[in-house]
PyMOL Python script that loads the backbone (N, CA, C, O; Angstrom):
from pymol import cmd

cmd.read_pdbstr("""\
ATOM      1  N   MET A   1       3.630 -53.296 -51.652  1.00  0.00           N
ATOM      2  CA  MET A   1       3.643 -54.686 -51.219  1.00  0.00           C
ATOM      3  C   MET A   1       5.064 -55.024 -50.742  1.00  0.00           C
ATOM      4  O   MET A   1       6.040 -54.734 -51.435  1.00  0.00           O
ATOM      5  N   SER A   2       5.172 -55.621 -49.587  1.00  0.00           N
ATOM      6  CA  SER A   2       6.487 -55.971 -49.059  1.00  0.00           C
ATOM      7  C   SER A   2       6.960 -57.294 -49.640  1.00  0.00           C
ATOM      8  O   SER A   2       6.167 -58.171 -49.981  1.00  0.00           O
ATOM      9  N   ALA A   3       8.270 -57.405 -49.739  1.00  0.00           N
ATOM     10  CA  ALA A   3       8.847 -58.640 -50.274  1.00  0.00           C
ATOM     11  C   ALA A   3       8.765 -59.728 -49.216  1.00  0.00           C
ATOM     12  O   ALA A   3       8.945 -59.467 -48.026  1.00  0.00           O
ATOM     13  N   LEU A   4       8.497 -60.919 -49.648  1.00  0.00           N
ATOM     14  CA  LEU A   4       8.409 -62.060 -48.749  1.00  0.00           C
ATOM     15  C   LEU A   4       9.772 -62.749 -48.709  1.00  0.00           C
ATOM     16  O   LEU A   4      10.268 -63.208 -49.738  1.00  0.00           O
ATOM     17  N   LEU A   5      10.364 -62.819 -47.545  1.00  0.00           N
ATOM     18  CA  LEU A   5      11.668 -63.454 -47.391  1.00  0.00           C
ATOM     19  C   LEU A   5      11.459 -64.909 -47.006  1.00  0.00           C
ATOM     20  O   LEU A   5      10.910 -65.211 -45.946  1.00  0.00           O
ATOM     21  N   LEU A   6      11.892 -65.784 -47.858  1.00  0.00           N
ATOM     22  CA  LEU A   6      11.762 -67.206 -47.594  1.00  0.00           C
ATOM     23  C   LEU A   6      13.123 -67.768 -47.227  1.00  0.00           C
ATOM     24  O   LEU A   6      14.141 -67.349 -47.778  1.00  0.00           O
ATOM     25  N   TYR A   7      13.144 -68.686 -46.325  1.00  0.00           N
ATOM     26  CA  TYR A   7      14.368 -69.373 -45.960  1.00  0.00           C
ATOM     27  C   TYR A   7      14.029 -70.833 -45.738  1.00  0.00           C
ATOM     28  O   TYR A   7      12.898 -71.170 -45.388  1.00  0.00           O
ATOM     29  N   PRO A   8      15.009 -71.697 -45.942  1.00  0.00           N
ATOM     30  CA  PRO A   8      14.727 -73.122 -45.814  1.00  0.00           C
ATOM     31  C   PRO A   8      14.600 -73.542 -44.347  1.00  0.00           C
ATOM     32  O   PRO A   8      15.472 -73.257 -43.526  1.00  0.00           O
ATOM     33  N   HIS A   9      13.510 -74.214 -44.042  1.00  0.00           N
ATOM     34  CA  HIS A   9      13.347 -74.765 -42.703  1.00  0.00           C
ATOM     35  C   HIS A   9      14.215 -76.012 -42.568  1.00  0.00           C
ATOM     36  O   HIS A   9      14.558 -76.655 -43.560  1.00  0.00           O
ATOM     37  N   GLY A  10      14.558 -76.339 -41.343  1.00  0.00           N
ATOM     38  CA  GLY A  10      15.375 -77.517 -41.101  1.00  0.00           C
ATOM     39  C   GLY A  10      16.845 -77.263 -41.343  1.00  0.00           C
ATOM     40  O   GLY A  10      17.611 -78.198 -41.578  1.00  0.00           O
ATOM     41  N   THR A  11      17.249 -75.987 -41.288  1.00  0.00           N
ATOM     42  CA  THR A  11      18.655 -75.638 -41.509  1.00  0.00           C
ATOM     43  C   THR A  11      19.169 -74.812 -40.342  1.00  0.00           C
ATOM     44  O   THR A  11      18.393 -74.210 -39.599  1.00  0.00           O
ATOM     45  N   LEU A  12      20.472 -74.791 -40.194  1.00  0.00           N
ATOM     46  CA  LEU A  12      21.097 -73.960 -39.173  1.00  0.00           C
ATOM     47  C   LEU A  12      20.823 -72.487 -39.453  1.00  0.00           C
ATOM     48  O   LEU A  12      20.639 -71.705 -38.521  1.00  0.00           O
ATOM     49  N   THR A  13      20.794 -72.102 -40.721  1.00  0.00           N
ATOM     50  CA  THR A  13      20.499 -70.720 -41.095  1.00  0.00           C
ATOM     51  C   THR A  13      19.103 -70.321 -40.642  1.00  0.00           C
ATOM     52  O   THR A  13      18.899 -69.210 -40.153  1.00  0.00           O
ATOM     53  N   GLY A  14      18.158 -71.211 -40.801  1.00  0.00           N
ATOM     54  CA  GLY A  14      16.806 -70.911 -40.344  1.00  0.00           C
ATOM     55  C   GLY A  14      16.779 -70.623 -38.857  1.00  0.00           C
ATOM     56  O   GLY A  14      16.070 -69.724 -38.407  1.00  0.00           O
ATOM     57  N   TYR A  15      17.546 -71.380 -38.095  1.00  0.00           N
ATOM     58  CA  TYR A  15      17.589 -71.212 -36.643  1.00  0.00           C
ATOM     59  C   TYR A  15      18.334 -69.942 -36.252  1.00  0.00           C
ATOM     60  O   TYR A  15      17.821 -69.132 -35.479  1.00  0.00           O
ATOM     61  N   THR A  16      19.547 -69.764 -36.784  1.00  0.00           N
ATOM     62  CA  THR A  16      20.391 -68.666 -36.316  1.00  0.00           C
ATOM     63  C   THR A  16      20.065 -67.328 -36.956  1.00  0.00           C
ATOM     64  O   THR A  16      19.853 -66.343 -36.248  1.00  0.00           O
ATOM     65  N   ALA A  17      20.022 -67.274 -38.271  1.00  0.00           N
ATOM     66  CA  ALA A  17      19.842 -65.994 -38.958  1.00  0.00           C
ATOM     67  C   ALA A  17      18.396 -65.508 -38.937  1.00  0.00           C
ATOM     68  O   ALA A  17      18.146 -64.303 -38.915  1.00  0.00           O
ATOM     69  N   HIS A  18      17.462 -66.424 -38.942  1.00  0.00           N
ATOM     70  CA  HIS A  18      16.061 -66.033 -39.033  1.00  0.00           C
ATOM     71  C   HIS A  18      15.280 -66.256 -37.744  1.00  0.00           C
ATOM     72  O   HIS A  18      14.102 -65.910 -37.659  1.00  0.00           O
ATOM     73  N   GLY A  19      15.937 -66.836 -36.741  1.00  0.00           N
ATOM     74  CA  GLY A  19      15.295 -66.998 -35.441  1.00  0.00           C
ATOM     75  C   GLY A  19      14.146 -67.990 -35.413  1.00  0.00           C
ATOM     76  O   GLY A  19      13.299 -67.938 -34.521  1.00  0.00           O
ATOM     77  N   CYS A  20      14.113 -68.887 -36.378  1.00  0.00           N
ATOM     78  CA  CYS A  20      13.019 -69.859 -36.426  1.00  0.00           C
ATOM     79  C   CYS A  20      13.213 -70.893 -35.313  1.00  0.00           C
ATOM     80  O   CYS A  20      14.308 -71.430 -35.145  1.00  0.00           O
ATOM     81  N   ARG A  21      12.173 -71.162 -34.573  1.00  0.00           N
ATOM     82  CA  ARG A  21      12.237 -72.163 -33.508  1.00  0.00           C
ATOM     83  C   ARG A  21      11.313 -73.338 -33.822  1.00  0.00           C
ATOM     84  O   ARG A  21      10.877 -74.059 -32.924  1.00  0.00           O
ATOM     85  N   ASN A  22      11.024 -73.516 -35.101  1.00  0.00           N
ATOM     86  CA  ASN A  22      10.290 -74.675 -35.576  1.00  0.00           C
ATOM     87  C   ASN A  22      11.094 -75.918 -35.188  1.00  0.00           C
ATOM     88  O   ASN A  22      12.320 -75.850 -35.103  1.00  0.00           O
ATOM     89  N   GLU A  23      10.439 -77.028 -34.955  1.00  0.00           N
ATOM     90  CA  GLU A  23      11.139 -78.236 -34.506  1.00  0.00           C
ATOM     91  C   GLU A  23      12.226 -78.675 -35.485  1.00  0.00           C
ATOM     92  O   GLU A  23      13.287 -79.128 -35.057  1.00  0.00           O
ATOM     93  N   CYS A  24      11.982 -78.550 -36.786  1.00  0.00           N
ATOM     94  CA  CYS A  24      13.010 -78.999 -37.740  1.00  0.00           C
ATOM     95  C   CYS A  24      14.236 -78.085 -37.709  1.00  0.00           C
ATOM     96  O   CYS A  24      15.351 -78.571 -37.896  1.00  0.00           O
ATOM     97  N   CYS A  25      14.071 -76.792 -37.480  1.00  0.00           N
ATOM     98  CA  CYS A  25      15.222 -75.885 -37.353  1.00  0.00           C
ATOM     99  C   CYS A  25      15.946 -76.131 -36.030  1.00  0.00           C
ATOM    100  O   CYS A  25      17.174 -76.068 -35.977  1.00  0.00           O
ATOM    101  N   ARG A  26      15.198 -76.411 -34.967  1.00  0.00           N
ATOM    102  CA  ARG A  26      15.824 -76.733 -33.682  1.00  0.00           C
ATOM    103  C   ARG A  26      16.623 -78.025 -33.789  1.00  0.00           C
ATOM    104  O   ARG A  26      17.694 -78.137 -33.192  1.00  0.00           O
ATOM    105  N   ALA A  27      16.122 -78.998 -34.538  1.00  0.00           N
ATOM    106  CA  ALA A  27      16.847 -80.254 -34.737  1.00  0.00           C
ATOM    107  C   ALA A  27      18.146 -80.011 -35.506  1.00  0.00           C
ATOM    108  O   ALA A  27      19.169 -80.628 -35.209  1.00  0.00           O
ATOM    109  N   ALA A  28      18.106 -79.117 -36.489  1.00  0.00           N
ATOM    110  CA  ALA A  28      19.321 -78.788 -37.245  1.00  0.00           C
ATOM    111  C   ALA A  28      20.361 -78.139 -36.325  1.00  0.00           C
ATOM    112  O   ALA A  28      21.552 -78.433 -36.434  1.00  0.00           O
ATOM    113  N   LYS A  29      19.922 -77.265 -35.427  1.00  0.00           N
ATOM    114  CA  LYS A  29      20.834 -76.620 -34.473  1.00  0.00           C
ATOM    115  C   LYS A  29      21.434 -77.660 -33.522  1.00  0.00           C
ATOM    116  O   LYS A  29      22.630 -77.618 -33.233  1.00  0.00           O
ATOM    117  N   ARG A  30      20.608 -78.593 -33.036  1.00  0.00           N
ATOM    118  CA  ARG A  30      21.123 -79.640 -32.144  1.00  0.00           C
ATOM    119  C   ARG A  30      22.146 -80.508 -32.847  1.00  0.00           C
ATOM    120  O   ARG A  30      23.168 -80.860 -32.258  1.00  0.00           O
ATOM    121  N   ALA A  31      21.888 -80.859 -34.101  1.00  0.00           N
ATOM    122  CA  ALA A  31      22.825 -81.691 -34.862  1.00  0.00           C
ATOM    123  C   ALA A  31      24.143 -80.962 -35.067  1.00  0.00           C
ATOM    124  O   ALA A  31      25.211 -81.560 -34.933  1.00  0.00           O
ATOM    125  N   TYR A  32      24.078 -79.667 -35.394  1.00  0.00           N
ATOM    126  CA  TYR A  32      25.299 -78.871 -35.569  1.00  0.00           C
ATOM    127  C   TYR A  32      26.080 -78.809 -34.267  1.00  0.00           C
ATOM    128  O   TYR A  32      27.295 -79.009 -34.262  1.00  0.00           O
ATOM    129  N   GLN A  33      25.392 -78.532 -33.161  1.00  0.00           N
ATOM    130  CA  GLN A  33      26.060 -78.411 -31.865  1.00  0.00           C
ATOM    131  C   GLN A  33      26.689 -79.733 -31.450  1.00  0.00           C
ATOM    132  O   GLN A  33      27.796 -79.743 -30.911  1.00  0.00           O
ATOM    133  N   ALA A  34      26.009 -80.845 -31.690  1.00  0.00           N
ATOM    134  CA  ALA A  34      26.556 -82.158 -31.345  1.00  0.00           C
ATOM    135  C   ALA A  34      27.813 -82.448 -32.160  1.00  0.00           C
ATOM    136  O   ALA A  34      28.784 -82.983 -31.626  1.00  0.00           O
ATOM    137  N   ALA A  35      27.805 -82.104 -33.439  1.00  0.00           N
ATOM    138  CA  ALA A  35      28.985 -82.326 -34.286  1.00  0.00           C
ATOM    139  C   ALA A  35      30.138 -81.443 -33.835  1.00  0.00           C
ATOM    140  O   ALA A  35      31.285 -81.892 -33.810  1.00  0.00           O
ATOM    141  N   TRP A  36      29.853 -80.196 -33.477  1.00  0.00           N
ATOM    142  CA  TRP A  36      30.883 -79.266 -33.010  1.00  0.00           C
ATOM    143  C   TRP A  36      31.523 -79.787 -31.725  1.00  0.00           C
ATOM    144  O   TRP A  36      32.746 -79.776 -31.579  1.00  0.00           O
ATOM    145  N   THR A  37      30.689 -80.240 -30.804  1.00  0.00           N
ATOM    146  CA  THR A  37      31.185 -80.776 -29.540  1.00  0.00           C
ATOM    147  C   THR A  37      32.031 -82.024 -29.773  1.00  0.00           C
ATOM    148  O   THR A  37      33.097 -82.178 -29.177  1.00  0.00           O
ATOM    149  N   ARG A  38      31.560 -82.898 -30.627  1.00  0.00           N
ATOM    150  CA  ARG A  38      32.293 -84.135 -30.930  1.00  0.00           C
ATOM    151  C   ARG A  38      33.668 -83.820 -31.532  1.00  0.00           C
ATOM    152  O   ARG A  38      34.661 -84.450 -31.168  1.00  0.00           O
ATOM    153  N   ARG A  39      33.730 -82.842 -32.459  1.00  0.00           N
ATOM    154  CA  ARG A  39      35.020 -82.452 -33.048  1.00  0.00           C
ATOM    155  C   ARG A  39      35.971 -81.917 -31.987  1.00  0.00           C
ATOM    156  O   ARG A  39      37.154 -82.258 -31.983  1.00  0.00           O
ATOM    157  N   ASN A  40      35.462 -81.079 -31.090  1.00  0.00           N
ATOM    158  CA  ASN A  40      36.320 -80.517 -30.038  1.00  0.00           C
ATOM    159  C   ASN A  40      36.890 -81.617 -29.161  1.00  0.00           C
ATOM    160  O   ASN A  40      38.071 -81.591 -28.817  1.00  0.00           O
ATOM    161  N   ARG A  41      36.062 -82.576 -28.800  1.00  0.00           N
ATOM    162  CA  ARG A  41      36.523 -83.665 -27.936  1.00  0.00           C
ATOM    163  C   ARG A  41      37.529 -84.547 -28.658  1.00  0.00           C
ATOM    164  O   ARG A  41      38.545 -84.932 -28.078  1.00  0.00           O
ATOM    165  N   GLU A  42      37.258 -84.871 -29.919  1.00  0.00           N
ATOM    166  CA  GLU A  42      38.163 -85.734 -30.676  1.00  0.00           C
ATOM    167  C   GLU A  42      39.515 -85.075 -30.906  1.00  0.00           C
ATOM    168  O   GLU A  42      40.544 -85.750 -30.909  1.00  0.00           O
ATOM    169  N   GLN A  43      39.518 -83.760 -31.098  1.00  0.00           N
ATOM    170  CA  GLN A  43      40.757 -83.032 -31.357  1.00  0.00           C
ATOM    171  C   GLN A  43      41.473 -82.656 -30.063  1.00  0.00           C
ATOM    172  O   GLN A  43      42.571 -82.100 -30.096  1.00  0.00           O
ATOM    173  N   GLY A  44      40.858 -82.958 -28.939  1.00  0.00           N
ATOM    174  CA  GLY A  44      41.490 -82.664 -27.654  1.00  0.00           C
ATOM    175  C   GLY A  44      41.638 -81.183 -27.366  1.00  0.00           C
ATOM    176  O   GLY A  44      42.558 -80.783 -26.653  1.00  0.00           O
ATOM    177  N   ARG A  45      40.758 -80.369 -27.902  1.00  0.00           N
ATOM    178  CA  ARG A  45      40.834 -78.926 -27.654  1.00  0.00           C
ATOM    179  C   ARG A  45      40.533 -78.612 -26.199  1.00  0.00           C
ATOM    180  O   ARG A  45      39.698 -79.259 -25.567  1.00  0.00           O
ATOM    181  N   GLU A  46      41.212 -77.628 -25.691  1.00  0.00           N
ATOM    182  CA  GLU A  46      40.997 -77.154 -24.329  1.00  0.00           C
ATOM    183  C   GLU A  46      39.972 -76.021 -24.354  1.00  0.00           C
ATOM    184  O   GLU A  46      39.974 -75.201 -25.273  1.00  0.00           O
ATOM    185  N   PRO A  47      39.112 -75.975 -23.362  1.00  0.00           N
ATOM    186  CA  PRO A  47      38.146 -74.862 -23.305  1.00  0.00           C
ATOM    187  C   PRO A  47      38.842 -73.536 -23.037  1.00  0.00           C
ATOM    188  O   PRO A  47      39.888 -73.501 -22.388  1.00  0.00           O
ATOM    189  N   ASN A  48      38.264 -72.437 -23.536  1.00  0.00           N
ATOM    190  CA  ASN A  48      38.806 -71.105 -23.261  1.00  0.00           C
ATOM    191  C   ASN A  48      38.694 -70.787 -21.778  1.00  0.00           C
ATOM    192  O   ASN A  48      39.560 -70.130 -21.200  1.00  0.00           O
ATOM    193  N   GLU A  49      37.623 -71.260 -21.177  1.00  0.00           N
ATOM    194  CA  GLU A  49      37.372 -71.020 -19.759  1.00  0.00           C
ATOM    195  C   GLU A  49      36.846 -72.318 -19.160  1.00  0.00           C
ATOM    196  O   GLU A  49      35.909 -72.917 -19.688  1.00  0.00           O
ATOM    197  N   HIS A  50      37.442 -72.743 -18.075  1.00  0.00           N
ATOM    198  CA  HIS A  50      36.992 -73.975 -17.442  1.00  0.00           C
ATOM    199  C   HIS A  50      35.746 -73.700 -16.608  1.00  0.00           C
ATOM    200  O   HIS A  50      35.594 -72.630 -16.018  1.00  0.00           O
ATOM    201  N   GLY A  51      34.871 -74.679 -16.575  1.00  0.00           N
ATOM    202  CA  GLY A  51      33.608 -74.550 -15.861  1.00  0.00           C
ATOM    203  C   GLY A  51      32.570 -75.414 -16.552  1.00  0.00           C
ATOM    204  O   GLY A  51      32.908 -76.422 -17.173  1.00  0.00           O
ATOM    205  N   LEU A  52      31.323 -75.028 -16.446  1.00  0.00           N
ATOM    206  CA  LEU A  52      30.246 -75.836 -16.999  1.00  0.00           C
ATOM    207  C   LEU A  52      30.362 -76.003 -18.512  1.00  0.00           C
ATOM    208  O   LEU A  52      30.155 -77.099 -19.032  1.00  0.00           O
ATOM    209  N   SER A  53      30.694 -74.921 -19.224  1.00  0.00           N
ATOM    210  CA  SER A  53      30.801 -75.051 -20.684  1.00  0.00           C
ATOM    211  C   SER A  53      31.985 -75.930 -21.066  1.00  0.00           C
ATOM    212  O   SER A  53      31.922 -76.638 -22.071  1.00  0.00           O
ATOM    213  N   GLY A  54      33.052 -75.900 -20.296  1.00  0.00           N
ATOM    214  CA  GLY A  54      34.186 -76.785 -20.564  1.00  0.00           C
ATOM    215  C   GLY A  54      33.803 -78.241 -20.382  1.00  0.00           C
ATOM    216  O   GLY A  54      34.248 -79.105 -21.138  1.00  0.00           O
ATOM    217  N   TYR A  55      32.986 -78.511 -19.391  1.00  0.00           N
ATOM    218  CA  TYR A  55      32.534 -79.879 -19.127  1.00  0.00           C
ATOM    219  C   TYR A  55      31.623 -80.366 -20.249  1.00  0.00           C
ATOM    220  O   TYR A  55      31.806 -81.464 -20.775  1.00  0.00           O
ATOM    221  N   LYS A  56      30.645 -79.545 -20.610  1.00  0.00           N
ATOM    222  CA  LYS A  56      29.643 -79.973 -21.585  1.00  0.00           C
ATOM    223  C   LYS A  56      30.141 -79.894 -23.028  1.00  0.00           C
ATOM    224  O   LYS A  56      29.899 -80.816 -23.807  1.00  0.00           O
ATOM    225  N   ASN A  57      30.825 -78.823 -23.398  1.00  0.00           N
ATOM    226  CA  ASN A  57      31.191 -78.606 -24.797  1.00  0.00           C
ATOM    227  C   ASN A  57      32.531 -79.207 -25.192  1.00  0.00           C
ATOM    228  O   ASN A  57      32.737 -79.538 -26.360  1.00  0.00           O
ATOM    229  N   TYR A  58      33.438 -79.351 -24.244  1.00  0.00           N
ATOM    230  CA  TYR A  58      34.771 -79.837 -24.580  1.00  0.00           C
ATOM    231  C   TYR A  58      35.085 -81.190 -23.956  1.00  0.00           C
ATOM    232  O   TYR A  58      36.114 -81.790 -24.264  1.00  0.00           O
ATOM    233  N   GLY A  59      34.221 -81.665 -23.096  1.00  0.00           N
ATOM    234  CA  GLY A  59      34.473 -82.955 -22.450  1.00  0.00           C
ATOM    235  C   GLY A  59      35.588 -82.895 -21.430  1.00  0.00           C
ATOM    236  O   GLY A  59      36.166 -83.924 -21.079  1.00  0.00           O
ATOM    237  N   CYS A  60      35.900 -81.692 -20.944  1.00  0.00           N
ATOM    238  CA  CYS A  60      36.980 -81.532 -19.964  1.00  0.00           C
ATOM    239  C   CYS A  60      36.506 -82.077 -18.613  1.00  0.00           C
ATOM    240  O   CYS A  60      35.384 -81.812 -18.184  1.00  0.00           O
ATOM    241  N   ARG A  61      37.359 -82.825 -17.969  1.00  0.00           N
ATOM    242  CA  ARG A  61      37.001 -83.409 -16.684  1.00  0.00           C
ATOM    243  C   ARG A  61      37.969 -82.974 -15.577  1.00  0.00           C
ATOM    244  O   ARG A  61      38.204 -83.712 -14.621  1.00  0.00           O
ATOM    245  N   CYS A  62      38.523 -81.769 -15.720  1.00  0.00           N
ATOM    246  CA  CYS A  62      39.369 -81.244 -14.647  1.00  0.00           C
ATOM    247  C   CYS A  62      38.480 -80.937 -13.435  1.00  0.00           C
ATOM    248  O   CYS A  62      37.254 -80.965 -13.546  1.00  0.00           O
ATOM    249  N   ARG A  63      39.073 -80.654 -12.316  1.00  0.00           N
ATOM    250  CA  ARG A  63      38.327 -80.404 -11.078  1.00  0.00           C
ATOM    251  C   ARG A  63      37.342 -79.247 -11.247  1.00  0.00           C
ATOM    252  O   ARG A  63      36.191 -79.360 -10.825  1.00  0.00           O
ATOM    253  N   ALA A  64      37.765 -78.143 -11.853  1.00  0.00           N
ATOM    254  CA  ALA A  64      36.888 -76.972 -12.000  1.00  0.00           C
ATOM    255  C   ALA A  64      35.668 -77.304 -12.853  1.00  0.00           C
ATOM    256  O   ALA A  64      34.553 -76.893 -12.529  1.00  0.00           O
ATOM    257  N   CYS A  65      35.869 -78.037 -13.929  1.00  0.00           N
ATOM    258  CA  CYS A  65      34.755 -78.391 -14.821  1.00  0.00           C
ATOM    259  C   CYS A  65      33.814 -79.390 -14.151  1.00  0.00           C
ATOM    260  O   CYS A  65      32.595 -79.279 -14.278  1.00  0.00           O
ATOM    261  N   ARG A  66      34.383 -80.368 -13.434  1.00  0.00           N
ATOM    262  CA  ARG A  66      33.525 -81.338 -12.733  1.00  0.00           C
ATOM    263  C   ARG A  66      32.721 -80.665 -11.637  1.00  0.00           C
ATOM    264  O   ARG A  66      31.534 -80.951 -11.473  1.00  0.00           O
ATOM    265  N   ASP A  67      33.355 -79.773 -10.885  1.00  0.00           N
ATOM    266  CA  ASP A  67      32.640 -79.063  -9.818  1.00  0.00           C
ATOM    267  C   ASP A  67      31.510 -78.197 -10.372  1.00  0.00           C
ATOM    268  O   ASP A  67      30.422 -78.151  -9.798  1.00  0.00           O
ATOM    269  N   ALA A  68      31.767 -77.515 -11.480  1.00  0.00           N
ATOM    270  CA  ALA A  68      30.736 -76.673 -12.086  1.00  0.00           C
ATOM    271  C   ALA A  68      29.565 -77.518 -12.564  1.00  0.00           C
ATOM    272  O   ALA A  68      28.411 -77.122 -12.403  1.00  0.00           O
ATOM    273  N   ASN A  69      29.846 -78.675 -13.147  1.00  0.00           N
ATOM    274  CA  ASN A  69      28.775 -79.550 -13.597  1.00  0.00           C
ATOM    275  C   ASN A  69      27.974 -80.089 -12.415  1.00  0.00           C
ATOM    276  O   ASN A  69      26.747 -80.166 -12.480  1.00  0.00           O
ATOM    277  N   ALA A  70      28.655 -80.458 -11.346  1.00  0.00           N
ATOM    278  CA  ALA A  70      27.959 -80.957 -10.153  1.00  0.00           C
ATOM    279  C   ALA A  70      27.063 -79.873  -9.563  1.00  0.00           C
ATOM    280  O   ALA A  70      25.937 -80.155  -9.152  1.00  0.00           O
ATOM    281  N   ALA A  71      27.556 -78.630  -9.519  1.00  0.00           N
ATOM    282  CA  ALA A  71      26.764 -77.529  -8.986  1.00  0.00           C
ATOM    283  C   ALA A  71      25.534 -77.274  -9.852  1.00  0.00           C
ATOM    284  O   ALA A  71      24.446 -77.032  -9.329  1.00  0.00           O
ATOM    285  N   ALA A  72      25.701 -77.325 -11.171  1.00  0.00           N
ATOM    286  CA  ALA A  72      24.568 -77.123 -12.073  1.00  0.00           C
ATOM    287  C   ALA A  72      23.549 -78.255 -11.916  1.00  0.00           C
ATOM    288  O   ALA A  72      22.343 -78.019 -11.971  1.00  0.00           O
ATOM    289  N   SER A  73      24.027 -79.458 -11.723  1.00  0.00           N
ATOM    290  CA  SER A  73      23.120 -80.593 -11.537  1.00  0.00           C
ATOM    291  C   SER A  73      22.340 -80.460 -10.234  1.00  0.00           C
ATOM    292  O   SER A  73      21.140 -80.731 -10.193  1.00  0.00           O
ATOM    293  N   ARG A  74      23.029 -80.039  -9.160  1.00  0.00           N
ATOM    294  CA  ARG A  74      22.342 -79.826  -7.878  1.00  0.00           C
ATOM    295  C   ARG A  74      21.295 -78.735  -8.010  1.00  0.00           C
ATOM    296  O   ARG A  74      20.186 -78.856  -7.489  1.00  0.00           O
ATOM    297  N   HIS A  75      21.656 -77.664  -8.713  1.00  0.00           N
ATOM    298  CA  HIS A  75      20.731 -76.544  -8.894  1.00  0.00           C
ATOM    299  C   HIS A  75      19.504 -77.007  -9.685  1.00  0.00           C
ATOM    300  O   HIS A  75      18.378 -76.629  -9.361  1.00  0.00           O
ATOM    301  N   ALA A  76      19.718 -77.814 -10.707  1.00  0.00           N
ATOM    302  CA  ALA A  76      18.605 -78.293 -11.538  1.00  0.00           C
ATOM    303  C   ALA A  76      17.661 -79.178 -10.711  1.00  0.00           C
ATOM    304  O   ALA A  76      16.456 -79.221 -10.960  1.00  0.00           O
ATOM    305  N   ARG A  77      18.221 -79.866  -9.746  1.00  0.00           N
ATOM    306  CA  ARG A  77      17.386 -80.738  -8.897  1.00  0.00           C
ATOM    307  C   ARG A  77      16.900 -80.009  -7.648  1.00  0.00           C
ATOM    308  O   ARG A  77      16.196 -80.592  -6.824  1.00  0.00           O
ATOM    309  N   CYS A  78      17.271 -78.736  -7.506  1.00  0.00           N
ATOM    310  CA  CYS A  78      16.881 -77.903  -6.353  1.00  0.00           C
ATOM    311  C   CYS A  78      17.391 -78.472  -5.044  1.00  0.00           C
ATOM    312  O   CYS A  78      16.686 -78.457  -4.035  1.00  0.00           O
ATOM    313  N   LEU A  79      18.626 -78.976  -5.063  1.00  0.00           N
ATOM    314  CA  LEU A  79      19.247 -79.486  -3.838  1.00  0.00           C
ATOM    315  C   LEU A  79      20.232 -78.460  -3.305  1.00  0.00           C
ATOM    316  O   LEU A  79      20.753 -77.653  -4.074  1.00  0.00           O
ATOM    317  N   PRO A  80      20.498 -78.473  -2.006  1.00  0.00           N
ATOM    318  CA  PRO A  80      21.441 -77.494  -1.440  1.00  0.00           C
ATOM    319  C   PRO A  80      22.861 -77.755  -1.889  1.00  0.00           C
ATOM    320  O   PRO A  80      23.774 -77.024  -1.504  1.00  0.00           O
TER     321      PRO A  80
END
""", "prot")
cmd.dss("prot")
cmd.show_as("cartoon", "prot")
cmd.util.cbc("prot")
cmd.orient("prot")
């Protein structure tokens, strides 16, 4: 008989370590990511690489980050 591995749903561990994509685990991941992003912005951290992730995760509004965000937005809307 195999051992049954239980993990708590609604946790970051459930999402990351166990790959659970249940809505409560996804909500825990979103909450963690939002807090991480908020801390980076409040502390004024600079992104390792400027571009779309710098715009979204660090709140950087330099030309490279703004251009990358605009390009991603155009792509999402299927515009040239």
